[in-house]
N, CA, C and O atoms as a GROMACS GRO file, in nm:
protein
  624
    1MET      N    1  12.393  11.547   8.790
    1MET     CA    2  12.484  11.644   8.783
    1MET      C    3  12.450  11.758   8.680
    1MET      O    4  12.368  11.739   8.590
    2THR      N    5  12.512  11.875   8.697
    2THR     CA    6  12.493  11.982   8.610
    2THR      C    7  12.559  12.034   8.502
    2THR      O    8  12.522  12.125   8.429
    3SER      N    9  12.699  11.946   8.494
    3SER     CA   10  12.801  11.990   8.403
    3SER      C   11  12.773  11.924   8.277
    3SER      O   12  12.681  11.845   8.259
    4ASP      N   13  12.858  11.960   8.192
    4ASP     CA   14  12.848  11.901   8.046
    4ASP      C   15  12.970  11.788   8.030
    4ASP      O   16  12.992  11.720   7.930
    5GLN      N   17  13.041  11.788   8.154
    5GLN     CA   18  13.155  11.676   8.154
    5GLN      C   19  13.081  11.543   8.194
    5GLN      O   20  13.007  11.528   8.292
    6PRO      N   21  13.114  11.450   8.101
    6PRO     CA   22  13.065  11.283   8.135
    6PRO      C   23  13.116  11.248   8.264
    6PRO      O   24  13.231  11.277   8.298
    7ILE      N   25  13.037  11.188   8.337
    7ILE     CA   26  13.088  11.132   8.460
    7ILE      C   27  13.161  11.007   8.431
    7ILE      O   28  13.146  10.950   8.323
    8SER      N   29  13.245  10.959   8.530
    8SER     CA   30  13.332  10.833   8.506
    8SER      C   31  13.246  10.717   8.494
    8SER      O   32  13.155  10.700   8.575
    9GLN      N   33  13.273  10.626   8.386
    9GLN     CA   34  13.202  10.494   8.388
    9GLN      C   35  13.236  10.399   8.500
    9GLN      O   36  13.349  10.391   8.548
   10MET      N   37  13.119  10.318   8.546
   10MET     CA   38  13.121  10.210   8.638
   10MET      C   39  13.236  10.104   8.560
   10MET      O   40  13.225  10.088   8.438
   11GLN      N   41  13.319  10.052   8.618
   11GLN     CA   42  13.414   9.944   8.589
   11GLN      C   43  13.331   9.868   8.490
   11GLN      O   44  13.352   9.862   8.369
   12ARG      N   45  13.224   9.806   8.564
   12ARG     CA   46  13.150   9.691   8.457
   12ARG      C   47  13.002   9.718   8.512
   12ARG      O   48  12.982   9.812   8.589
   13ASP      N   49  12.910   9.645   8.476
   13ASP     CA   50  12.766   9.653   8.528
   13ASP      C   51  12.790   9.562   8.654
   13ASP      O   52  12.881   9.481   8.666
   14ILE      N   53  12.689   9.590   8.747
   14ILE     CA   54  12.703   9.528   8.867
   14ILE      C   55  12.586   9.408   8.844
   14ILE      O   56  12.485   9.425   8.777
   15ARG      N   57  12.618   9.294   8.907
   15ARG     CA   58  12.572   9.180   8.898
   15ARG      C   59  12.569   9.084   9.019
   15ARG      O   60  12.670   9.014   9.031
   16ILE      N   61  12.475   9.070   9.107
   16ILE     CA   62  12.508   9.002   9.225
   16ILE      C   63  12.390   8.921   9.268
   16ILE      O   64  12.281   8.975   9.257
   17SER      N   65  12.395   8.806   9.313
   17SER     CA   66  12.289   8.729   9.371
   17SER      C   67  12.326   8.678   9.525
   17SER      O   68  12.435   8.632   9.559
   18PHE      N   69  12.218   8.696   9.604
   18PHE     CA   70  12.234   8.680   9.760
   18PHE      C   71  12.115   8.622   9.811
   18PHE      O   72  12.007   8.639   9.755
   19PRO      N   73  12.127   8.550   9.922
   19PRO     CA   74  12.023   8.503  10.000
   19PRO      C   75  11.918   8.621  10.034
   19PRO      O   76  11.945   8.740  10.044
   20SER      N   77  11.789   8.556  10.049
   20SER     CA   78  11.692   8.646  10.099
   20SER      C   79  11.673   8.685  10.250
   20SER      O   80  11.569   8.665  10.314
   21THR      N   81  11.780   8.740  10.296
   21THR     CA   82  11.794   8.774  10.434
   21THR      C   83  11.818   8.908  10.467
   21THR      O   84  11.870   8.969  10.374
   22ALA      N   85  11.795   8.977  10.573
   22ALA     CA   86  11.806   9.112  10.598
   22ALA      C   87  11.964   9.138  10.605
   22ALA      O   88  12.008   9.242  10.555
   23LEU      N   89  12.043   9.055  10.659
   23LEU     CA   90  12.177   9.073  10.658
   23LEU      C   91  12.248   9.073  10.513
   23LEU      O   92  12.341   9.147  10.481
   24SER      N   93  12.189   8.976  10.433
   24SER     CA   94  12.225   8.989  10.285
   24SER      C   95  12.203   9.075  10.224
   24SER      O   96  12.286   9.110  10.139
   25VAL      N   97  12.087   9.144  10.241
   25VAL     CA   98  12.063   9.288  10.199
   25VAL      C   99  12.139   9.401  10.209
   25VAL      O  100  12.161   9.484  10.120
   26ARG      N  101  12.186   9.398  10.341
   26ARG     CA  102  12.277   9.490  10.396
   26ARG      C  103  12.414   9.494  10.314
   26ARG      O  104  12.471   9.593  10.269
   27ARG      N  105  12.453   9.360  10.306
   27ARG     CA  106  12.592   9.338  10.235
   27ARG      C  107  12.578   9.379  10.074
   27ARG      O  108  12.668   9.431  10.008
   28ALA      N  109  12.450   9.346  10.026
   28ALA     CA  110  12.447   9.378   9.898
   28ALA      C  111  12.442   9.527   9.862
   28ALA      O  112  12.481   9.572   9.755
   29LEU      N  113  12.385   9.606   9.972
   29LEU     CA  114  12.363   9.752   9.949
   29LEU      C  115  12.523   9.801   9.970
   29LEU      O  116  12.562   9.892   9.897
   30GLU      N  117  12.598   9.754  10.046
   30GLU     CA  118  12.753   9.787  10.048
   30GLU      C  119  12.823   9.764   9.931
   30GLU      O  120  12.903   9.845   9.885
   31THR      N  121  12.795   9.647   9.875
   31THR     CA  122  12.869   9.592   9.745
   31THR      C  123  12.827   9.696   9.646
   31THR      O  124  12.915   9.757   9.585
   32VAL      N  125  12.677   9.726   9.623
   32VAL     CA  126  12.647   9.830   9.521
   32VAL      C  127  12.722   9.964   9.544
   32VAL      O  128  12.799  10.009   9.459
   33THR      N  129  12.696  10.031   9.668
   33THR     CA  130  12.764  10.154   9.684
   33THR      C  131  12.911  10.145   9.682
   33THR      O  132  12.962  10.253   9.654
   34THR      N  133  12.996  10.050   9.704
   34THR     CA  134  13.118  10.056   9.667
   34THR      C  135  13.168  10.038   9.519
   34THR      O  136  13.276  10.078   9.474
   35SER      N  137  13.067   9.970   9.452
   35SER     CA  138  13.092   9.965   9.300
   35SER      C  139  13.046  10.114   9.247
   35SER      O  140  13.094  10.160   9.144
   36LEU      N  141  12.969  10.173   9.309
   36LEU     CA  142  12.930  10.306   9.230
   36LEU      C  143  13.024  10.408   9.265
   36LEU      O  144  13.010  10.518   9.212
   37ALA      N  145  13.140  10.386   9.366
   37ALA     CA  146  13.225  10.485   9.381
   37ALA      C  147  13.278  10.557   9.270
   37ALA      O  148  13.301  10.678   9.273
   38ALA      N  149  13.301  10.468   9.152
   38ALA     CA  150  13.372  10.521   9.034
   38ALA      C  151  13.291  10.618   8.975
   38ALA      O  152  13.348  10.689   8.892
   39LEU      N  153  13.165  10.640   8.998
   39LEU     CA  154  13.085  10.749   8.943
   39LEU      C  155  13.104  10.882   9.024
   39LEU      O  156  13.059  10.986   8.976
   40SER      N  157  13.158  10.884   9.126
   40SER     CA  158  13.181  11.013   9.210
   40SER      C  159  13.042  11.074   9.240
   40SER      O  160  13.018  11.195   9.240
   41LEU      N  161  12.960  10.984   9.262
   41LEU     CA  162  12.813  11.054   9.315
   41LEU      C  163  12.816  11.129   9.438
   41LEU      O  164  12.879  11.091   9.537
   42GLY      N  165  12.748  11.236   9.435
   42GLY     CA  166  12.737  11.306   9.578
   42GLY      C  167  12.653  11.242   9.671
   42GLY      O  168  12.567  11.163   9.633
   43PRO      N  169  12.672  11.272   9.799
   43PRO     CA  170  12.618  11.198   9.912
   43PRO      C  171  12.458  11.191   9.881
   43PRO      O  172  12.404  11.081   9.896
   44GLU      N  173  12.378  11.300   9.840
   44GLU     CA  174  12.232  11.284   9.817
   44GLU      C  175  12.220  11.182   9.696
   44GLU      O  176  12.145  11.086   9.713
   45GLU      N  177  12.271  11.192   9.604
   45GLU     CA  178  12.282  11.080   9.497
   45GLU      C  179  12.278  10.950   9.540
   45GLU      O  180  12.190  10.866   9.517
   46LEU      N  181  12.397  10.937   9.615
   46LEU     CA  182  12.412  10.794   9.662
   46LEU      C  183  12.321  10.742   9.771
   46LEU      O  184  12.296  10.622   9.778
   47GLY      N  185  12.267  10.837   9.861
   47GLY     CA  186  12.166  10.792   9.944
   47GLY      C  187  12.020  10.766   9.899
   47GLY      O  188  11.937  10.696   9.957
   48THR      N  189  12.004  10.842   9.775
   48THR     CA  190  11.868  10.812   9.680
   48THR      C  191  11.896  10.659   9.648
   48THR      O  192  11.813  10.576   9.685
   49VAL      N  193  12.013  10.620   9.578
   49VAL     CA  194  12.017  10.476   9.533
   49VAL      C  195  12.005  10.387   9.649
   49VAL      O  196  11.930  10.290   9.639
   50GLU      N  197  12.069  10.407   9.758
   50GLU     CA  198  12.066  10.333   9.877
   50GLU      C  199  11.934  10.309   9.922
   50GLU      O  200  11.887  10.197   9.936
   51LEU      N  201  11.874  10.416   9.946
   51LEU     CA  202  11.707  10.416  10.001
   51LEU      C  203  11.605  10.339   9.908
   51LEU      O  204  11.521  10.260   9.951
   52VAL      N  205  11.622  10.369   9.788
   52VAL     CA  206  11.540  10.290   9.686
   52VAL      C  207  11.569  10.149   9.696
   52VAL      O  208  11.485  10.062   9.721
   53LEU      N  209  11.702  10.129   9.675
   53LEU     CA  210  11.742   9.965   9.680
   53LEU      C  211  11.695   9.906   9.790
   53LEU      O  212  11.626   9.806   9.773
   54ALA      N  213  11.722   9.960   9.946
   54ALA     CA  214  11.680   9.911  10.062
   54ALA      C  215  11.546   9.872  10.061
   54ALA      O  216  11.512   9.757  10.086
   55GLU      N  217  11.454   9.981  10.026
   55GLU     CA  218  11.310   9.950  10.027
   55GLU      C  219  11.280   9.838   9.941
   55GLU      O  220  11.212   9.746   9.985
   56ALA      N  221  11.325   9.838   9.817
   56ALA     CA  222  11.281   9.737   9.715
   56ALA      C  223  11.338   9.589   9.779
   56ALA      O  224  11.266   9.492   9.803
   57LEU      N  225  11.456   9.593   9.796
   57LEU     CA  226  11.513   9.444   9.838
   57LEU      C  227  11.448   9.403   9.983
   57LEU      O  228  11.437   9.283  10.010
   58ASN      N  229  11.409   9.496  10.072
   58ASN     CA  230  11.368   9.448  10.186
   58ASN      C  231  11.219   9.407  10.170
   58ASN      O  232  11.163   9.322  10.240
   59ASN      N  233  11.159   9.480  10.067
   59ASN     CA  234  11.025   9.434  10.048
   59ASN      C  235  11.015   9.272   9.986
   59ASN      O  236  10.920   9.193   9.993
   60VAL      N  237  11.144   9.254   9.924
   60VAL     CA  238  11.134   9.102   9.856
   60VAL      C  239  11.159   9.020   9.980
   60VAL      O  240  11.096   8.916   9.997
   61VAL      N  241  11.243   9.059  10.060
   61VAL     CA  242  11.265   8.961  10.188
   61VAL      C  243  11.145   8.931  10.282
   61VAL      O  244  11.122   8.820  10.329
   62GLU      N  245  11.064   9.056  10.306
   62GLU     CA  246  10.953   9.065  10.405
   62GLU      C  247  10.834   9.016  10.330
   62GLU      O  248  10.756   8.947  10.395
   63HIS      N  249  10.802   9.042  10.190
   63HIS     CA  250  10.668   9.008  10.141
   63HIS      C  251  10.670   8.895  10.020
   63HIS      O  252  10.582   8.812   9.997
   64ALA      N  253  10.780   8.913   9.956
   64ALA     CA  254  10.797   8.790   9.846
   64ALA      C  255  10.812   8.661   9.903
   64ALA      O  256  10.740   8.566   9.872
   65TYR      N  257  10.911   8.656   9.992
   65TYR     CA  258  10.956   8.537  10.073
   65TYR      C  259  10.910   8.526  10.205
   65TYR      O  260  10.901   8.412  10.251
   66GLY      N  261  10.877   8.629  10.281
   66GLY     CA  262  10.829   8.618  10.394
   66GLY      C  263  10.882   8.548  10.512
   66GLY      O  264  10.995   8.499  10.505
   67GLU      N  265  10.806   8.539  10.630
   67GLU     CA  266  10.877   8.496  10.748
   67GLU      C  267  10.903   8.334  10.745
   67GLU      O  268  10.811   8.253  10.750
   68GLY      N  269  11.028   8.303  10.736
   68GLY     CA  270  11.069   8.150  10.745
   68GLY      C  271  11.106   8.103  10.611
   68GLY      O  272  11.178   8.004  10.595
   69GLU      N  273  11.056   8.173  10.512
   69GLU     CA  274  11.095   8.135  10.383
   69GLU      C  275  11.239   8.189  10.322
   69GLU      O  276  11.274   8.305  10.345
   70ARG      N  277  11.305   8.117  10.257
   70ARG     CA  278  11.428   8.165  10.216
   70ARG      C  279  11.445   8.124  10.052
   70ARG      O  280  11.402   8.019  10.003
   71GLY      N  281  11.509   8.220   9.986
   71GLY     CA  282  11.534   8.201   9.835
   71GLY      C  283  11.655   8.296   9.805
   71GLY      O  284  11.724   8.345   9.894
   72TRP      N  285  11.671   8.317   9.675
   72TRP     CA  286  11.770   8.409   9.624
   72TRP      C  287  11.705   8.518   9.561
   72TRP      O  288  11.595   8.514   9.506
   73ILE      N  289  11.797   8.639   9.572
   73ILE     CA  290  11.757   8.760   9.525
   73ILE      C  291  11.875   8.786   9.419
   73ILE      O  292  11.992   8.773   9.453
   74SER      N  293  11.839   8.822   9.296
   74SER     CA  294  11.945   8.864   9.193
   74SER      C  295  11.914   9.026   9.188
   74SER      O  296  11.803   9.078   9.204
   75LEU      N  297  12.042   9.093   9.161
   75LEU     CA  298  12.038   9.232   9.152
   75LEU      C  299  12.126   9.277   9.022
   75LEU      O  300  12.240   9.232   9.003
   76GLU      N  301  12.066   9.364   8.941
   76GLU     CA  302  12.148   9.395   8.840
   76GLU      C  303  12.152   9.549   8.823
   76GLU      O  304  12.043   9.602   8.846
   77CYS      N  305  12.248   9.629   8.790
   77CYS     CA  306  12.257   9.776   8.776
   77CYS      C  307  12.352   9.799   8.652
   77CYS      O  308  12.465   9.752   8.645
   78THR      N  309  12.297   9.868   8.566
   78THR     CA  310  12.357   9.928   8.443
   78THR      C  311  12.353  10.072   8.425
   78THR      O  312  12.245  10.130   8.414
   79GLN      N  313  12.460  10.130   8.422
   79GLN     CA  314  12.455  10.281   8.399
   79GLN      C  315  12.433  10.316   8.260
   79GLN      O  316  12.497  10.250   8.178
   80LYS      N  317  12.352  10.410   8.216
   80LYS     CA  318  12.304  10.446   8.097
   80LYS      C  319  12.314  10.598   8.082
   80LYS      O  320  12.352  10.654   8.184
   81PRO      N  321  12.293  10.668   7.988
   81PRO     CA  322  12.270  10.808   7.972
   81PRO      C  323  12.170  10.884   8.042
   81PRO      O  324  12.183  11.005   8.061
   82ASP      N  325  12.059  10.810   8.086
   82ASP     CA  326  11.958  10.862   8.166
   82ASP      C  327  11.957  10.818   8.294
   82ASP      O  328  11.851  10.836   8.355
   83GLY      N  329  12.047  10.762   8.354
   83GLY     CA  330  12.062  10.723   8.498
   83GLY      C  331  12.102  10.568   8.516
   83GLY      O  332  12.150  10.501   8.424
   84LEU      N  333  12.075  10.522   8.639
   84LEU     CA  334  12.114  10.394   8.662
   84LEU      C  335  11.994  10.295   8.651
   84LEU      O  336  11.889  10.317   8.711
   85HIS      N  337  12.010  10.199   8.583
   85HIS     CA  338  11.898  10.116   8.564
   85HIS      C  339  11.909   9.981   8.643
   85HIS      O  340  12.009   9.910   8.630
   86PHE      N  341  11.809   9.948   8.721
   86PHE     CA  342  11.824   9.821   8.833
   86PHE      C  343  11.709   9.733   8.781
   86PHE      O  344  11.605   9.773   8.729
   87THR      N  345  11.746   9.603   8.804
   87THR     CA  346  11.661   9.500   8.787
   87THR      C  347  11.674   9.402   8.895
   87THR      O  348  11.781   9.344   8.915
   88ILE      N  349  11.571   9.382   8.964
   88ILE     CA  350  11.575   9.279   9.098
   88ILE      C  351  11.474   9.161   9.042
   88ILE      O  352  11.365   9.177   8.989
   89LEU      N  353  11.539   9.043   9.068
   89LEU     CA  354  11.474   8.918   9.017
   89LEU      C  355  11.454   8.820   9.173
   89LEU      O  356  11.545   8.819   9.257
   90ASP      N  357  11.352   8.759   9.189
   90ASP     CA  358  11.330   8.669   9.295
   90ASP      C  359  11.228   8.572   9.249
   90ASP      O  360  11.156   8.593   9.151
   91GLU      N  361  11.222   8.448   9.333
   91GLU     CA  362  11.124   8.362   9.318
   91GLU      C  363  11.048   8.344   9.414
   91GLU      O  364  11.014   8.231   9.448
   92GLY      N  365  11.005   8.461   9.480
   92GLY     CA  366  10.904   8.441   9.610
   92GLY      C  367  10.760   8.453   9.553
   92GLY      O  368  10.743   8.429   9.433
   93LYS      N  369  10.667   8.484   9.625
   93LYS     CA  370  10.535   8.506   9.601
   93LYS      C  371  10.501   8.636   9.500
   93LYS      O  372  10.558   8.745   9.508
   94PRO      N  373  10.406   8.607   9.414
   94PRO     CA  374  10.401   8.742   9.334
   94PRO      C  375  10.324   8.857   9.400
   94PRO      O  376  10.250   8.841   9.497
   95MET      N  377  10.345   8.970   9.341
   95MET     CA  378  10.289   9.083   9.410
   95MET      C  379  10.139   9.072   9.398
   95MET      O  380  10.095   9.014   9.299
   96PRO      N  381  10.045   9.127   9.500
   96PRO     CA  382   9.916   9.095   9.491
   96PRO      C  383   9.855   9.163   9.375
   96PRO      O  384   9.880   9.282   9.355
   97LYS      N  385   9.782   9.099   9.302
   97LYS     CA  386   9.698   9.148   9.166
   97LYS      C  387   9.819   9.159   9.068
   97LYS      O  388   9.788   9.224   8.969
   98GLY      N  389   9.929   9.120   9.068
   98GLY     CA  390  10.040   9.120   8.983
   98GLY      C  391  10.079   9.268   8.932
   98GLY      O  392  10.117   9.294   8.818
   99ILE      N  393  10.060   9.364   9.041
   99ILE     CA  394  10.095   9.508   9.002
   99ILE      C  395  10.174   9.548   9.107
   99ILE      O  396  10.178   9.491   9.216
  100VAL      N  397  10.246   9.656   9.071
  100VAL     CA  398  10.325   9.734   9.181
  100VAL      C  399  10.214   9.827   9.254
  100VAL      O  400  10.127   9.885   9.190
  101PRO      N  401  10.224   9.834   9.374
  101PRO     CA  402  10.151   9.891   9.475
  101PRO      C  403  10.150  10.068   9.421
  101PRO      O  404  10.245  10.116   9.360
  102MET      N  405  10.034  10.142   9.453
  102MET     CA  406  10.032  10.264   9.404
  102MET      C  407  10.149  10.353   9.474
  102MET      O  408  10.219  10.433   9.413
  103GLY      N  409  10.157  10.328   9.597
  103GLY     CA  410  10.265  10.404   9.675
  103GLY      C  411  10.221  10.540   9.706
  103GLY      O  412  10.301  10.632   9.690
  104LEU      N  413  10.094  10.565   9.753
  104LEU     CA  414  10.058  10.678   9.778
  104LEU      C  415  10.118  10.737   9.927
  104LEU      O  416  10.148  10.655  10.014
  105ARG      N  417  10.131  10.865   9.950
  105ARG     CA  418  10.190  10.920  10.056
  105ARG      C  419  10.083  10.910  10.168
  105ARG      O  420   9.971  10.958  10.152
  106ALA      N  421  10.118  10.850  10.277
  106ALA     CA  422  10.032  10.840  10.388
  106ALA      C  423  10.019  10.950  10.472
  106ALA      O  424  10.122  11.014  10.495
  107PRO      N  425   9.901  10.992  10.530
  107PRO     CA  426   9.895  11.108  10.613
  107PRO      C  427   9.989  11.070  10.743
  107PRO      O  428   9.983  10.959  10.795
  108LEU      N  429  10.073  11.169  10.788
  108LEU     CA  430  10.147  11.159  10.914
  108LEU      C  431  10.069  11.206  11.010
  108LEU      O  432  10.003  11.308  10.993
  109PRO      N  433  10.064  11.131  11.133
  109PRO     CA  434   9.986  11.154  11.260
  109PRO      C  435  10.082  11.296  11.323
  109PRO      O  436  10.195  11.329  11.287
  110SER      N  437  10.006  11.356  11.416
  110SER     CA  438  10.073  11.466  11.484
  110SER      C  439  10.171  11.398  11.595
  110SER      O  440  10.266  11.470  11.628
  111GLU      N  441  10.164  11.292  11.645
  111GLU     CA  442  10.222  11.231  11.747
  111GLU      C  443  10.329  11.128  11.691
  111GLU      O  444  10.293  11.029  11.627
  112LEU      N  445  10.458  11.154  11.718
  112LEU     CA  446  10.557  11.057  11.669
  112LEU      C  447  10.527  10.913  11.706
  112LEU      O  448  10.551  10.819  11.631
  113GLU      N  449  10.468  10.900  11.840
  113GLU     CA  450  10.445  10.757  11.875
  113GLU      C  451  10.345  10.684  11.783
  113GLU      O  452  10.343  10.561  11.782
  114ALA      N  453  10.256  10.761  11.700
  114ALA     CA  454  10.132  10.727  11.646
  114ALA      C  455  10.199  10.681  11.499
  114ALA      O  456  10.125  10.614  11.427
  115LEU      N  457  10.306  10.706  11.461
  115LEU     CA  458  10.347  10.680  11.340
  115LEU      C  459  10.349  10.546  11.289
  115LEU      O  460  10.416  10.464  11.352
  116PRO      N  461  10.277  10.501  11.170
  116PRO     CA  462  10.258  10.371  11.142
  116PRO      C  463  10.382  10.305  11.092
  116PRO      O  464  10.465  10.375  11.034
  117GLU      N  465  10.406  10.162  11.110
  117GLU     CA  466  10.526  10.101  11.116
  117GLU      C  467  10.548  10.069  10.957
  117GLU      O  468  10.665  10.043  10.927
  118GLY      N  469  10.456  10.067  10.855
  118GLY     CA  470  10.501  10.036  10.726
  118GLY      C  471  10.401  10.134  10.635
  118GLY      O  472  10.327  10.224  10.675
  119GLY      N  473  10.423  10.086  10.500
  119GLY     CA  474  10.349  10.176  10.400
  119GLY      C  475  10.424  10.280  10.330
  119GLY      O  476  10.383  10.332  10.226
  120PHE      N  477  10.530  10.310  10.384
  120PHE     CA  478  10.620  10.435  10.319
  120PHE      C  479  10.697  10.379  10.200
  120PHE      O  480  10.726  10.457  10.109
  121GLY      N  481  10.734  10.250  10.192
  121GLY     CA  482  10.821  10.192  10.098
  121GLY      C  483  10.817  10.224   9.958
  121GLY      O  484  10.902  10.272   9.884
  122TRP      N  485  10.674  10.178   9.934
  122TRP     CA  486  10.642  10.194   9.783
  122TRP      C  487  10.622  10.343   9.740
  122TRP      O  488  10.639  10.378   9.623
  123PHE      N  489  10.582  10.438   9.846
  123PHE     CA  490  10.580  10.571   9.810
  123PHE      C  491  10.717  10.618   9.782
  123PHE      O  492  10.734  10.691   9.685
  124LEU      N  493  10.830  10.581   9.867
  124LEU     CA  494  10.957  10.614   9.835
  124LEU      C  495  11.013  10.573   9.708
  124LEU      O  496  11.076  10.652   9.638
  125ILE      N  497  10.993  10.459   9.676
  125ILE     CA  498  11.051  10.380   9.557
  125ILE      C  499  10.990  10.458   9.447
  125ILE      O  500  11.066  10.490   9.355
  126GLN      N  501  10.861  10.496   9.442
  126GLN     CA  502  10.777  10.549   9.319
  126GLN      C  503  10.827  10.705   9.302
  126GLN      O  504  10.842  10.762   9.194
  127ASP      N  505  10.850  10.758   9.429
  127ASP     CA  506  10.881  10.905   9.438
  127ASP      C  507  11.033  10.934   9.388
  127ASP      O  508  11.051  11.026   9.308
  128LEU      N  509  11.134  10.863   9.429
  128LEU     CA  510  11.272  10.868   9.395
  128LEU      C  511  11.320  10.785   9.283
  128LEU      O  512  11.440  10.785   9.259
  129SER      N  513  11.237  10.711   9.208
  129SER     CA  514  11.281  10.654   9.087
  129SER      C  515  11.188  10.672   8.977
  129SER      O  516  11.088  10.741   8.994
  130HIS      N  517  11.216  10.609   8.854
  130HIS     CA  518  11.129  10.638   8.744
  130HIS      C  519  11.129  10.503   8.664
  130HIS      O  520  11.213  10.414   8.679
  131ASP      N  521  11.040  10.500   8.591
  131ASP     CA  522  10.999  10.381   8.496
  131ASP      C  523  10.985  10.238   8.572
  131ASP      O  524  11.041  10.135   8.535
  132VAL      N  525  10.903  10.250   8.680
  132VAL     CA  526  10.901  10.145   8.767
  132VAL      C  527  10.827  10.038   8.694
  132VAL      O  528  10.724  10.081   8.642
  133GLN      N  529  10.850   9.904   8.673
  133GLN     CA  530  10.766   9.809   8.620
  133GLN      C  531  10.794   9.656   8.690
  133GLN      O  532  10.901   9.613   8.732
  134TYR      N  533  10.694   9.607   8.688
  134TYR     CA  534  10.693   9.483   8.769
  134TYR      C  535  10.613   9.376   8.669
  134TYR      O  536  10.508   9.405   8.612
  135PHE      N  537  10.679   9.254   8.658
  135PHE     CA  538  10.603   9.163   8.597
  135PHE      C  539  10.674   9.016   8.659
  135PHE      O  540  10.782   9.006   8.717
  136ARG      N  541  10.580   8.914   8.629
  136ARG     CA  542  10.622   8.780   8.660
  136ARG      C  543  10.614   8.677   8.548
  136ARG      O  544  10.517   8.663   8.474
  137THR      N  545  10.728   8.604   8.545
  137THR     CA  546  10.744   8.516   8.432
  137THR      C  547  10.771   8.391   8.494
  137THR      O  548  10.874   8.375   8.560
  138GLY      N  549  10.665   8.280   8.473
  138GLY     CA  550  10.693   8.163   8.540
  138GLY      C  551  10.676   8.176   8.688
  138GLY      O  552  10.574   8.224   8.738
  139ASP      N  553  10.791   8.126   8.765
  139ASP     CA  554  10.795   8.144   8.883
  139ASP      C  555  10.902   8.275   8.931
  139ASP      O  556  10.947   8.285   9.045
  140VAL      N  557  10.926   8.352   8.840
  140VAL     CA  558  11.035   8.476   8.877
  140VAL      C  559  10.953   8.601   8.871
  140VAL      O  560  10.880   8.622   8.774
  141ASN      N  561  10.962   8.685   8.971
  141ASN     CA  562  10.937   8.809   8.983
  141ASN      C  563  11.045   8.916   8.926
  141ASN      O  564  11.160   8.913   8.971
  142THR      N  565  11.012   9.001   8.836
  142THR     CA  566  11.108   9.111   8.792
  142THR      C  567  11.059   9.223   8.840
  142THR      O  568  10.940   9.245   8.817
  143LEU      N  569  11.133   9.315   8.912
  143LEU     CA  570  11.092   9.467   8.935
  143LEU      C  571  11.217   9.540   8.880
  143LEU      O  572  11.331   9.511   8.918
  144SER      N  573  11.190   9.636   8.790
  144SER     CA  574  11.294   9.725   8.711
  144SER      C  575  11.249   9.872   8.751
  144SER      O  576  11.133   9.906   8.772
  145PHE      N  577  11.355   9.946   8.757
  145PHE     CA  578  11.335  10.089   8.783
  145PHE      C  579  11.469  10.170   8.720
  145PHE      O  580  11.569  10.112   8.677
  146ARG      N  581  11.454  10.301   8.721
  146ARG     CA  582  11.564  10.369   8.691
  146ARG      C  583  11.590  10.492   8.795
  146ARG      O  584  11.494  10.563   8.827
  147VAL      N  585  11.707  10.513   8.842
  147VAL     CA  586  11.733  10.609   8.939
  147VAL      C  587  11.807  10.711   8.851
  147VAL      O  588  11.912  10.688   8.791
  148ASN      N  589  11.732  10.837   8.853
  148ASN     CA  590  11.773  10.943   8.756
  148ASN      C  591  11.921  11.014   8.818
  148ASN      O  592  11.906  11.133   8.847
  149ILE      N  593  12.018  10.975   8.834
  149ILE     CA  594  12.139  11.037   8.889
  149ILE      C  595  12.249  11.004   8.782
  149ILE      O  596  12.240  10.914   8.698
  150GLY      N  597  12.346  11.083   8.797
  150GLY     CA  598  12.477  11.080   8.704
  150GLY      C  599  12.433  11.107   8.600
  150GLY      O  600  12.493  11.049   8.510
  151VAL      N  601  12.319  11.195   8.552
  151VAL     CA  602  12.296  11.228   8.432
  151VAL      C  603  12.369  11.341   8.364
  151VAL      O  604  12.373  11.438   8.440
  152VAL      N  605  12.425  11.364   8.251
  152VAL     CA  606  12.491  11.472   8.217
  152VAL      C  607  12.379  11.558   8.150
  152VAL      O  608  12.301  11.512   8.066
  153VAL      N  609  12.378  11.704   8.200
  153VAL     CA  610  12.285  11.791   8.158
  153VAL      C  611  12.361  11.882   8.043
  153VAL      O  612  12.439  11.965   8.089
  154ARG      N  613  12.350  11.879   7.934
  154ARG     CA  614  12.392  11.986   7.835
  154ARG      C  615  12.315  12.119   7.822
  154ARG      O  616  12.193  12.131   7.824
  155PRO      N  617  12.405  12.212   7.810
  155PRO     CA  618  12.348  12.341   7.809
  155PRO      C  619  12.272  12.343   7.667
  155PRO      O  620  12.311  12.273   7.574
  156ASN      N  621  12.160  12.430   7.658
  156ASN     CA  622  12.095  12.435   7.512
  156ASN      C  623  12.194  12.521   7.421
  156ASN      O  624  12.167  12.541   7.302
   0.00000   0.00000   0.00000
């Protein structure tokens, strides 16, 4: 936002838990976007939130739990003056080497049919969010990041 008017506050922080399935991720995204309606975000801002969350949550389903494994995912969202802060918790496999992948932009082929299937998720997450952190405590993975939307910009 570019005005000095504060945006509306969310009714409350968002805290949801759901099974690690693609359908549950879609439902969780709908819950989050509905809950964010009070912020009156523009389509681009809301699209950024959806894209980053979809990539992160689908990574948990596909990689932390993997084929045939099921578990739970917890998602928290808190609005702060510097944006929306998200935390994702799961009990799946840890990230390789215990760190967030670099998320480098992959070169795109000239032919659409040669477009690789994966590898863009971490680039999008790192490019569209800030303060990305990952750690594992016991059997729990924690991924946190901030999406810089709904920030009040005050003129100098």
